[in-house]
N, C-alpha and C positions, 0 to 999 in steps of 0.2 A: 365238141369245141375244146380249144386248148385250156387246160387248167382243170377240165372235169375228167370223170372216170367211171367207169361202170364196175359195179361189185358183183362177183359171182354169189350163188346162193350160200356156199360155204364161208365166204369173206362176210357176208351179211349176217350170218347167224353170230359170228364172232363179235362183229360190231354192235349187233344188237345186244348180246351178253355184256360187253363191256359198258355201253350205255346205261343198260338196266342197273348194274352195279353202282355206276357213278351217280345216277339219279336218286338210287335208294339211299346212298350215303348222304347227299345233299339234303334230302327230305329229313333224314333223321336229325339233322341239324338246323331244321326250320325253313329251309329253301321251298320255293314254289316253282312249278315248272310253268313256263310261258312259251309261246310260239309266235315268232314275229315273221313278217315277210323278208325274204332274201333280197328283193329289190322293191323300190317304190318309186313314184314320181319324182323326176329331178327336182321340180319346184319344192316338194315336200322336204327332200333332204337338205336343199341349199338353205332352205328356211331354218332347219335345225342346226347344221354346221357351218353356214357361211358359204357365199358364193366361190371365194377362193380356196376353200377347204381342200386339201389333198386326201382327206379321209373317204372320199367317195369314188366310185368308178363309173363312168358314164357309159350307157347303152342306148340303143336305139331300136325299138321294136318294128315289126314289119308294118304297123299301122301308122309309123311316124312319131309316135309319142316318146318323149325323151324320158329314159328311165335311167336309174342309178343302182349299183349294188351298194349295199350297206357295208362300210368298212369293218364293221366288227363281226360280219358274216363271210 
């Protein structure tokens, strides 16, 4: 899909090293690692950001559920 890309094994090795370095630095300063979903049900996000928010991107899955991408991801 538009806006997405694949990474080769060489590119992934570089990305993993960069992320590892960044994460280690953040942890040294007291940060904790979290993992959140890239998308959620639209009703969940509109409850957090408001119905008219321009901070979310709407999607529709093949099953008909209304989904949205989180703006911060």
